N, C-alpha and C positions, 0 to 999 in steps of 0.2 A: 655235742658238736664242739670242737675246739675253734677258737678264733683269735685273731691278732688285733682286735679292736682297740684294746688298751694300749698296745705297743704303737699302733698307727696314730692314735689320738695324742699320746704323750710326745711322739716325735714332732708333732705340729705345735706342741705347747698349749693344747686346748684342755680346758677342764671338762669334766663330765657334763656340766651344765651347758657349756659352750657347744659341745658336740650335740647334745640334745636339741639346743636351739637351732643349730644348722640343719638337723634332720627332722625338725618339727615333732620331736618326741620328748617325753619327760626325762629328767635326770635319772629317775628310778628305772626307766626302761633301759637307759644306757648301762647302768650298773648291772641289771639283770642279764643283758646281752654279754657284757664283759666277763661276768662270772659264770656264764654258760647255763644260767637258770632259765633263759628264754631264748628261743631261736627266732630271729626276726622274720617277718613276712617277706615274700619274694620282692614286692615293690620296695620295701625298706632296704633290703639287701642291695638292690640295684642303686638306690640313692646313696648308700654308704660307699659302694664301689665308685660311683661318679665323684663323690666328695673326696675320697682318698686317692682318686686317679689310678685305680687298679681294677683287676677283675675280681668278681665275687670269689672265685677259687683261691685268690691270693689272700683273702680275709678269713674265709671259713673252711675248715677241714673236718671231714667226718671222723668220728671216733674209730679207732682200728677195730676190725672185725675180730671176734675171739677165734682162736684156733680150734678146729674141729677135734 
């Protein structure tokens, strides 16, 4: 799953640690989400959307389906 977490975080001037603090997760979790190694839980995705003042769909995008 692709996401815009890094872009949204940097636009606000927040470090990964700061975003983690605001979301009550570790810096390592923020790194894993930003790099696509971890997909957040639905409650965390909703917290991120509220924090970034946008919809979940504005943050996360599924990988394109392979052509048949």
